[in-house]
C-alpha positions as CSV (number, residue, x, y, z in Angstrom):
1,X,211.7,176.1,133.4
2,X,211.6,173.4,135.9
3,X,208.8,174.8,137.7
4,X,206.7,175.0,134.7
5,X,207.4,171.4,133.7
6,X,206.4,170.4,137.2
7,X,203.1,172.4,136.7
8,X,201.9,170.9,133.4
9,X,203.7,167.7,133.0
10,X,201.2,164.5,132.7
11,X,201.8,161.0,133.2
12,X,202.4,158.7,130.3
13,X,200.3,155.9,131.3
14,X,197.1,157.8,129.7
15,X,195.6,156.8,126.7
16,X,195.4,159.8,123.8
17,X,192.5,161.4,124.6
18,X,192.7,161.3,128.3
19,X,196.3,162.7,128.1
20,X,195.0,165.4,126.2
21,X,192.4,166.3,128.4
22,X,194.5,166.6,131.7
23,X,197.3,168.6,129.7
24,X,194.5,171.0,129.1
25,X,193.4,171.0,132.9
26,X,197.2,171.4,133.9
27,X,197.7,174.5,131.6
28,X,194.1,176.2,132.5
29,X,195.4,175.4,136.3
30,X,198.6,177.0,135.6
31,X,197.1,179.8,133.9
32,X,194.4,180.3,136.7
33,X,197.4,180.3,139.2
34,X,199.1,183.2,137.6
35,X,195.8,185.2,137.0
36,X,194.9,184.6,140.7
37,X,198.5,186.0,141.8
38,X,197.9,189.1,139.7
39,X,194.4,189.6,140.8
40,X,195.6,189.2,144.5
41,X,198.4,191.7,144.1
42,X,195.8,194.3,142.3
43,X,193.1,193.7,144.9
44,X,195.4,194.2,147.8
45,X,196.8,197.4,146.2
46,X,193.2,198.6,145.7
47,X,192.3,197.8,149.6
48,X,189.8,194.9,148.5
49,X,191.1,192.7,151.2
50,X,188.4,190.1,151.1
51,X,188.8,189.6,147.2
52,X,192.6,189.2,147.7
53,X,192.1,186.7,150.6
54,X,189.8,184.7,148.3
55,X,192.6,184.7,145.3
56,X,195.1,183.4,147.9
57,X,192.6,180.7,149.4
58,X,192.0,179.7,145.6
59,X,195.7,179.4,144.9
60,X,196.2,177.5,148.3
61,X,193.0,174.9,148.6
62,X,192.3,174.7,144.9
63,X,195.0,175.2,142.2
64,X,198.0,173.8,144.1
65,X,196.3,170.8,145.6
66,X,195.1,170.2,141.8
67,X,198.7,170.2,140.7
68,X,199.7,167.4,143.2
69,X,196.7,165.5,142.6
70,X,197.5,165.2,138.8
71,X,201.0,164.3,139.6
72,X,199.6,161.3,141.9
73,X,197.5,160.1,139.1
74,X,194.3,161.1,140.6
75,X,193.2,163.0,137.6
76,X,189.3,162.7,138.2
77,X,189.3,163.7,141.4
78,X,191.7,166.8,140.3
79,X,189.0,167.9,137.9
80,X,186.2,167.8,140.1
81,X,188.1,169.9,142.8
82,X,189.3,172.3,140.2
83,X,185.4,172.8,138.8
84,X,183.5,172.7,141.7
85,X,186.0,174.5,143.9
86,X,186.5,177.3,141.6
87,X,182.8,177.5,141.0
88,X,182.2,177.8,144.6
89,X,185.0,180.4,145.1
90,X,183.7,182.5,142.5
91,X,179.9,182.3,143.6
92,X,181.0,183.4,147.0
93,X,183.1,186.7,145.9
94,X,180.2,187.2,143.5
95,X,177.8,186.9,146.4
96,X,179.7,189.1,148.4
97,X,179.9,191.6,145.9
98,X,176.2,191.8,145.4
99,X,175.8,192.2,149.4
100,X,178.1,195.6,148.9
101,X,176.5,196.4,145.7
102,X,179.8,195.9,143.8
103,X,179.3,195.4,140.0
104,X,182.2,193.1,139.2
105,X,180.4,191.0,136.6
106,X,181.9,187.6,137.9
107,X,179.3,185.9,136.4
108,X,181.5,186.2,133.1
109,X,184.1,183.9,134.8
110,X,181.4,181.4,135.7
111,X,180.4,181.1,131.8
112,X,184.1,180.8,131.0
113,X,184.2,178.0,133.4
114,X,181.3,176.1,131.6
115,X,183.6,175.9,128.5
116,X,185.9,173.3,129.8
117,X,183.4,171.1,131.4
118,X,182.7,169.5,128.0
119,X,186.2,168.7,127.5
120,X,187.1,167.3,130.9
121,X,183.9,165.2,131.7
122,X,182.1,162.3,129.8
123,X,178.3,161.3,129.6
124,X,175.9,162.2,132.2
125,X,178.8,163.6,134.6
126,X,179.5,166.3,132.1
127,X,175.8,167.1,131.9
128,X,175.8,167.6,135.9
129,X,178.5,169.7,135.8
130,X,177.3,171.9,133.4
131,X,173.5,171.9,135.0
132,X,175.7,173.0,138.4
133,X,177.3,175.9,136.5
134,X,173.9,177.1,135.3
135,X,172.2,176.8,138.3
136,X,175.0,178.6,140.1
137,X,175.0,181.5,137.4
138,X,170.8,181.6,137.7
139,X,171.0,181.7,141.5
140,X,173.5,184.7,141.5
141,X,171.5,186.6,139.2
142,X,168.4,186.0,141.3
143,X,170.4,186.9,144.4
144,X,171.0,190.4,143.1
145,X,167.1,191.5,143.6
146,X,166.5,189.2,146.4
147,X,169.2,190.7,148.5
148,X,167.7,194.2,148.1
149,X,164.0,192.9,148.6
150,X,163.1,193.3,145.0
151,X,160.7,191.1,143.6
152,X,162.1,189.1,140.7
153,X,161.0,191.3,137.4
154,X,160.5,190.5,133.7
155,X,164.3,191.3,133.2
156,X,165.5,188.3,135.1
157,X,163.3,186.0,133.2
158,X,164.7,187.3,130.0
159,X,168.3,187.0,131.2
160,X,167.8,183.3,132.5
161,X,166.4,182.7,129.0
162,X,169.5,184.5,127.4
163,X,171.6,182.5,129.8
164,X,169.9,179.5,128.5
165,X,170.6,180.1,125.1
166,X,174.2,180.8,125.6
167,X,174.5,177.8,127.5
168,X,172.9,175.5,125.1
169,X,175.0,176.9,122.3
170,X,178.4,176.7,124.5
171,X,177.3,173.1,125.3
172,X,176.4,172.1,121.5
173,X,179.4,173.8,120.0
174,X,181.9,172.5,122.7
175,X,180.4,169.0,122.2
176,X,180.7,169.3,118.6
177,X,184.2,170.7,118.9
178,X,185.1,168.0,121.6
179,X,183.8,165.0,119.2
180,X,185.8,166.5,116.5
181,X,188.8,167.0,118.4
182,X,188.5,163.4,119.8
183,X,188.2,162.0,116.2
184,X,191.1,163.8,114.9
185,X,193.2,162.6,118.2
186,X,192.2,159.2,117.4
187,X,193.3,159.6,113.7
188,X,196.4,160.7,115.0
189,X,196.9,158.0,117.5
190,X,196.3,155.5,114.8
191,X,198.7,157.4,112.4
192,X,201.1,157.5,115.5
193,X,200.8,153.8,115.9
194,X,201.3,153.2,112.3
195,X,204.4,155.5,112.4
196,X,205.9,153.8,115.7
197,X,205.5,150.4,114.1
198,X,207.0,151.4,110.8
199,X,210.0,153.0,112.7
200,X,210.3,149.8,114.7
201,X,210.3,147.6,111.4
202,X,212.6,150.3,110.0
203,X,215.0,149.8,112.7
204,X,214.7,145.8,112.8
205,X,215.5,146.1,108.8
206,X,218.6,148.2,109.4
207,X,219.8,145.8,112.3
208,X,219.5,143.2,109.7
209,X,220.9,144.7,107.0
210,X,223.6,146.1,109.0
211,X,224.4,142.5,110.3
212,X,224.4,141.2,106.9
213,X,226.8,144.0,105.4
214,X,229.4,143.4,108.6
215,X,229.4,140.0,108.2
216,X,230.0,139.3,104.9
217,X,233.5,138.2,104.0
218,X,234.2,141.1,101.6
219,X,234.7,144.7,101.7
220,X,231.6,146.8,100.8
221,X,231.0,150.3,100.5
222,X,229.1,153.2,98.9
223,X,230.4,156.5,97.8
224,X,228.4,159.5,96.6
225,X,230.1,161.5,93.3
226,X,232.4,163.4,95.4
227,X,234.1,160.5,96.7
228,X,232.8,160.7,100.4
229,X,231.7,157.3,101.8
230,X,227.8,157.2,102.5
231,X,227.9,153.1,103.2
232,X,230.7,151.0,105.1
233,X,231.0,147.4,106.4
234,X,232.9,146.2,109.5
235,X,235.8,145.0,107.3
236,X,236.9,148.9,106.9
237,X,236.9,149.3,110.6
238,X,238.7,146.2,110.9
239,X,241.5,146.7,108.1
240,X,241.8,150.3,108.7
241,X,241.4,150.8,112.3
242,X,238.8,153.8,112.0
243,X,235.4,153.3,113.4
244,X,232.7,153.2,110.9
245,X,231.1,156.1,112.0
246,X,234.0,158.0,111.5
247,X,234.6,156.6,108.1
248,X,231.2,157.8,106.9
249,X,231.1,161.1,105.4
250,X,234.7,161.3,104.9
251,X,236.5,160.8,101.7
252,X,238.1,158.1,100.6
253,X,241.7,159.6,100.1
254,X,241.4,160.3,103.7
255,X,240.6,156.9,104.8
256,X,242.7,154.7,102.6
257,X,246.6,154.2,102.6
258,X,248.4,156.2,99.7
259,X,249.5,153.0,97.7
260,X,245.8,152.1,97.7
261,X,244.4,155.5,96.9
262,X,246.9,155.6,93.9
263,X,245.8,152.4,92.6
264,X,242.0,153.3,92.9
265,X,241.8,156.8,91.7
266,X,241.6,155.8,88.3
267,X,238.9,153.2,88.5
268,X,236.6,155.5,90.7
269,X,237.1,158.3,88.1
270,X,236.2,155.9,85.2
271,X,233.2,154.4,87.1
272,X,231.8,157.8,87.9
273,X,232.1,158.4,84.0
274,X,229.4,155.5,83.8
275,X,231.7,152.4,83.3
276,X,231.8,149.6,85.8
277,X,235.6,148.5,86.6
278,X,237.0,145.0,87.8
279,X,240.2,145.2,89.3
280,X,242.9,142.6,90.7
281,X,245.4,144.0,93.2
282,X,248.5,142.5,95.1
283,X,249.7,144.4,98.2
284,X,252.9,143.9,99.8
285,X,252.6,143.6,103.6
286,X,255.2,145.1,106.2
287,X,256.3,141.3,106.7
288,X,257.3,140.9,103.3
289,X,254.0,138.6,102.6
290,X,251.3,139.6,99.9
291,X,248.1,139.7,100.0
292,X,245.5,139.2,96.7
293,X,242.4,141.3,96.2
294,X,239.7,141.2,93.7
295,X,236.8,143.5,93.4
296,X,234.7,145.6,91.2
297,X,233.1,149.3,91.1
298,X,229.3,149.6,90.1
299,X,227.8,153.0,89.1
300,X,224.2,154.0,90.2
301,X,222.6,156.2,87.9
302,X,220.0,159.1,88.9
303,X,216.9,160.3,87.4
304,X,219.0,162.5,84.9
305,X,220.9,159.4,83.7
306,X,224.0,160.9,85.6
307,X,226.2,158.8,88.1
308,X,224.7,159.7,91.6
309,X,226.6,157.0,93.6
310,X,229.3,154.3,93.4
311,X,229.5,151.0,95.0
312,X,232.6,148.7,95.4
313,X,233.2,145.4,96.8
314,X,236.6,144.1,97.4
315,X,237.5,140.3,98.4
316,X,240.6,138.8,99.7
317,X,241.8,136.0,97.5
318,X,245.1,135.3,99.1
319,X,243.7,131.8,100.2
320,X,242.9,131.3,96.5
321,X,245.9,132.3,95.4
322,X,247.9,130.2,97.6
323,X,245.7,127.2,96.8
324,X,246.5,127.9,92.9
325,X,250.1,128.0,93.8
326,X,249.8,124.8,95.4
327,X,247.8,123.0,92.8
328,X,250.6,124.5,90.4
329,X,253.5,122.7,92.7
330,X,251.2,119.6,92.7
331,X,251.0,119.5,89.1
332,X,254.9,120.2,88.8
333,X,255.4,117.2,91.1
334,X,252.9,114.9,89.2
335,X,255.0,115.7,86.1
336,X,258.2,115.2,87.6
337,X,257.1,111.6,88.9
338,X,255.7,110.7,85.7
339,X,259.3,111.8,84.5
340,X,261.1,109.4,87.0
341,X,258.6,106.7,86.5
342,X,259.3,107.2,82.7
343,X,263.2,107.3,83.1
344,X,264.9,106.2,86.4
345,X,262.2,103.3,87.0
346,X,262.5,102.0,83.6
347,X,266.4,102.2,83.6
348,X,266.9,99.3,86.0
349,X,264.2,97.1,84.5
350,X,265.9,97.7,81.0
351,X,269.5,96.7,82.5
352,X,267.8,93.3,84.0
353,X,266.0,92.8,80.8
354,X,269.3,93.0,78.6
355,X,271.1,90.9,81.2
356,X,268.7,88.0,81.1
357,X,268.8,88.4,77.2
358,X,272.4,88.1,77.0
359,X,272.7,85.3,79.4
360,X,269.9,83.2,77.6
361,X,271.8,83.6,74.2
362,X,275.1,82.4,76.2
363,X,276.9,85.7,75.3
364,X,278.0,86.4,78.8
365,X,281.1,84.6,80.6
366,X,280.7,83.4,84.3
367,X,283.0,86.1,85.4
368,X,280.9,88.8,83.6
369,X,277.7,87.2,85.0
370,X,278.6,87.6,88.3
371,X,279.7,91.2,87.9
372,X,276.1,92.1,86.0
373,X,274.4,90.1,89.0
374,X,276.5,92.5,91.3
375,X,275.4,95.8,89.2
376,X,271.7,94.3,88.9
377,X,271.2,93.6,92.7
378,X,272.4,97.3,93.6
379,X,269.8,98.7,91.0
380,X,267.1,96.6,92.1
381,X,267.7,97.6,95.8
382,X,267.6,101.4,94.7
383,X,264.6,100.7,92.7
384,X,263.0,99.1,95.7
385,X,263.9,102.1,97.7
386,X,262.4,104.5,95.3
387,X,259.1,102.5,94.6
388,X,258.6,102.3,98.3
389,X,258.9,106.1,98.5
390,X,256.8,106.8,96.1
391,X,254.2,104.7,97.3
392,X,254.4,106.1,100.6
393,X,254.5,109.9,99.4
394,X,251.4,109.3,97.4
395,X,249.3,107.8,100.4
396,X,250.4,110.8,102.6
397,X,248.8,113.3,99.8
398,X,245.7,111.4,100.9
399,X,246.3,112.8,104.5
400,X,244.9,109.5,105.6
401,X,245.2,108.7,109.5
402,X,248.4,106.3,110.0
403,X,248.0,102.5,111.1
404,X,247.8,101.7,114.7
405,X,250.7,102.0,117.0
406,X,253.0,99.3,117.9
407,X,255.6,98.7,120.2
408,X,259.3,99.3,118.2
409,X,262.8,98.5,119.0
410,X,264.5,101.7,117.3
411,X,267.9,100.1,117.4
412,X,266.9,97.1,115.6
413,X,264.6,99.2,113.1
414,X,267.5,101.2,112.6
415,X,269.7,98.2,112.0
416,X,267.2,96.8,109.5
417,X,267.0,99.9,107.5
418,X,270.7,99.9,107.2
419,X,270.5,96.3,105.9
420,X,269.1,97.7,102.7
421,X,272.3,99.7,102.0
422,X,275.0,97.1,102.7
423,X,276.3,97.1,99.3
424,X,276.5,101.0,99.3
425,X,278.0,101.0,102.6
426,X,280.8,98.7,101.5
427,X,281.3,100.2,98.3
428,X,281.9,103.7,99.8
429,X,283.6,102.3,102.9
430,X,281.2,104.1,105.2
431,X,281.2,103.5,108.7
432,X,277.3,103.4,110.3
433,X,277.4,103.7,114.1
434,X,274.1,102.9,115.6
435,X,274.6,104.6,119.1
436,X,271.0,103.8,120.2
437,X,270.2,101.4,123.1
438,X,268.5,98.3,122.2
439,X,266.4,99.3,125.3
440,X,264.9,102.1,123.9
441,X,261.2,100.9,122.7
442,X,258.9,103.3,121.2
443,X,254.9,103.0,120.7
444,X,255.0,104.5,117.4
445,X,253.4,104.0,113.9
446,X,256.2,101.6,112.8
447,X,255.7,101.9,109.0
448,X,256.0,105.8,109.3
449,X,259.2,105.7,111.2
450,X,260.9,103.1,109.3
451,X,260.4,105.3,105.9
452,X,261.8,108.3,107.9
453,X,264.5,106.7,109.0
454,X,265.4,105.0,105.7
455,X,265.2,107.8,103.9
456,X,267.6,110.1,106.2
457,X,270.2,106.9,106.2
458,X,269.9,106.9,102.5
459,X,270.5,110.8,102.5
460,X,273.6,110.4,104.9
461,X,275.0,107.9,102.5
462,X,274.4,109.5,99.2
463,X,276.1,112.9,100.4
464,X,278.8,111.4,102.7
465,X,282.2,111.2,101.4
466,X,284.1,107.6,100.9
467,X,285.5,106.4,104.4
468,X,283.3,108.6,106.0
469,X,281.0,107.8,109.3
470,X,277.1,108.1,109.8
471,X,276.1,108.3,113.5
472,X,272.4,107.6,114.7
473,X,271.9,108.6,118.4
474,X,268.8,109.2,120.5
475,X,268.4,111.5,123.6
476,X,265.7,113.4,125.7
477,X,264.9,116.9,125.2
478,X,262.4,118.6,127.5
479,X,259.5,116.6,127.1
480,X,260.7,114.8,123.6
481,X,262.7,111.9,122.2
482,X,264.9,113.1,119.5
483,X,266.5,110.8,117.0
484,X,269.5,112.2,115.2
485,X,271.2,111.3,111.6
486,X,274.4,112.6,111.4
487,X,277.1,112.4,108.4
488,X,280.3,114.0,107.6
489,X,279.3,114.6,104.1
490,X,279.6,117.7,101.9
491,X,276.8,119.6,103.7
492,X,274.0,121.5,102.4
493,X,273.9,125.0,101.2
494,X,271.3,127.9,102.7
495,X,269.3,128.0,99.7
496,X,268.9,124.3,99.8
497,X,268.3,124.4,103.7
498,X,265.4,126.6,103.1
499,X,263.8,124.5,100.6
500,X,264.0,121.5,102.9
501,X,262.4,123.5,105.7
502,X,259.8,124.7,103.2
503,X,258.9,120.9,102.6
504,X,259.2,121.6,98.8
505,X,259.6,118.6,96.6
506,X,263.2,119.4,95.3
507,X,265.3,118.6,92.0
508,X,267.4,116.0,93.0
509,X,271.2,116.4,93.3
510,X,274.0,113.8,92.5
511,X,275.6,112.4,95.3
512,X,279.2,112.1,96.1
513,X,279.8,108.9,93.9
514,X,277.2,109.9,91.4
515,X,274.0,108.5,92.9
516,X,270.7,109.7,91.5
517,X,267.4,110.1,93.5
518,X,263.8,111.4,93.1
519,X,263.9,114.7,95.3
520,X,261.0,113.3,97.3
521,X,262.5,111.5,100.1
522,X,263.0,114.5,102.6
523,X,259.5,116.3,101.6
524,X,257.9,112.8,102.3
525,X,259.9,112.8,105.9
526,X,258.5,115.9,106.5
527,X,254.7,115.1,105.6
528,X,254.6,111.9,107.8
529,X,256.5,113.7,110.6
530,X,253.5,116.1,110.6
531,X,250.6,113.3,110.2
532,X,252.3,111.6,113.3
533,X,252.5,114.9,115.3
534,X,256.4,114.9,115.3
535,X,258.9,117.7,114.0
536,X,262.1,117.4,111.9
537,X,265.0,119.5,112.4
538,X,268.1,120.2,110.1
539,X,271.2,121.9,110.8
540,X,274.4,121.9,108.1
541,X,277.2,123.9,106.9
542,X,278.4,123.7,103.5
543,X,281.4,121.2,103.5
544,X,280.9,119.8,107.4
545,X,278.0,117.2,107.0
546,X,274.6,117.5,108.1
547,X,272.3,116.5,110.7
548,X,268.8,115.4,110.5
549,X,266.6,115.4,113.9
550,X,263.3,113.7,114.3
551,X,261.6,115.3,117.5
552,X,258.9,112.7,118.9
553,X,256.7,113.8,122.0
554,X,257.2,111.6,124.8
555,X,253.4,111.4,125.3
556,X,252.8,108.1,123.8
557,X,256.4,106.7,123.7
558,X,257.8,103.7,125.8
559,X,260.9,104.1,127.1
560,X,262.8,101.2,128.7
């Protein structure tokens, strides 16, 4: 098989017509080798040494060199060697047969050689080769008489006339056949070019379509009426861990998890019945989270008005659901804030207005006035803290960048924040221990840190028992500065801790002395800490107090 491929293979750098011409030459040459070997054996067994030697010489000097010349790309040289070498060899053997008066009629083979001349040659070279073959044949016919000293009879001239007619017919019909063959080859080459171009265009279109489908942010597939996948995009491979090539051709029940199959079976059945299906599905993950997906099945009808295929797209709407949840939370917070503004803010203002009214009408004694003034002062202090929290929380919702940093003495900032709660500290007899050294200077956004410290102190005061203590300390941990506010109060339940860590705006709880709040203080602390690249940790046990720690990276801080 390898030898045959070598004997008849042709280089790929030829034009269509040239390629076919030399394919013919190689095949004819291959057949000539087989025939020459057979004749060599027959002549050898018959005792015809000269003829057997001629066949061997033809193989060694003509046919084998033709093969190597063709594989070297010397096509025209190979064609000339084949034609003229074989013509010379046949003429020589025919002449030797004439001398011994052996009638083998090799002229027939020479006539056959003339058939391939119109195929292998062009223009004047073709006519020249044809003429050489005709002259060789005429010469051999003449030698039949001349070698026996017989004058050329009239039969010789009639034979030449017959040869001439035969050669003209061969030349004419082979030329017509060659031209028709060339035209057919040209049309075939043109069609092949169009097919190649169409194939390339089809490949590009498929590549573009595959790229489009695989980069879509949704699952996209097509199934046949039996439920086997015909088309899937990259999302299926990413989600189910099965290569797309292995998914195609498989039934959807063999690809999708059982939970999804149970949900989609009735949808696919209804779609195969001709009804498009919309669906929404929640899928529970192993980590306990949920993914939310929305999709649709579309039937595709055939010529018989029956459903042939079903297309499906599925998109992950988990992020949209999370945004929806956040919007609901914000709306709930908004409603809560309006409630706070309507009730908690108006109550101190109403108290102040009523006190001033009673004073203007002389209905309060001096002693009663002092008592009411003290109460109003406490209410206004709480009101100021509440308003400041509301404004800070509103600013944080816009995610605006904090103001420029400045050098802040942490000890002084704690003392100033504690000064806002002097009346509460005195009333509940709580001792505030500021253990932060005055030498600790921080390069931070002062207002954000002030709001955080104030809210943590307020929270510690609110839930501390009377006669208790509050400790404020600072220390270094790895590459961070941590500031801790710890109280000896009632502590925080586990459910409440989860809400705090989740940065949820909670319903306010009453303090140990009936203090009220807005529920946004700790959430605001988390918002401001995140905005500054800080962190807040909380630890507590019910009945044993709580500790809130602000973790600030050392980078950007000044320690002295």
